[in-house]
C-alpha angles and dihedrals in degrees: 000000000000115000098238093049089048090051092048092050094048089048094050088049091052094049091052091046092050091053090053096044117124120244092260093055092046089051091050088049093049090047091053092049090052090050096049092047087051089058088058105269102121096172093066113119136169094275105042091046086073098046110029113095096227098036093050093050089058089048093050093051093048090049094050091052091054096055116116095039097102100272100084095127091057094042092050089050092055090044091053091047091052091048090049092053092058 
């Protein structure tokens, strides 16, 4: 599959998935965006934090640290989504 088409399909899938996320996942994404922006990346948003190489590394690290607090299913879903977007 052509690279641009693959990216477009992956991006479309992410947008649909983000629309269907539960409130916990949306909060985790929002916290991740705030963290990344706090490190000096003002252009980070709820979509590119899942696809950008640097932003997603920050989010993965944060999500892994939050495991074991009762939201592992939601966290694992986001981790799977980030890994699928690579």
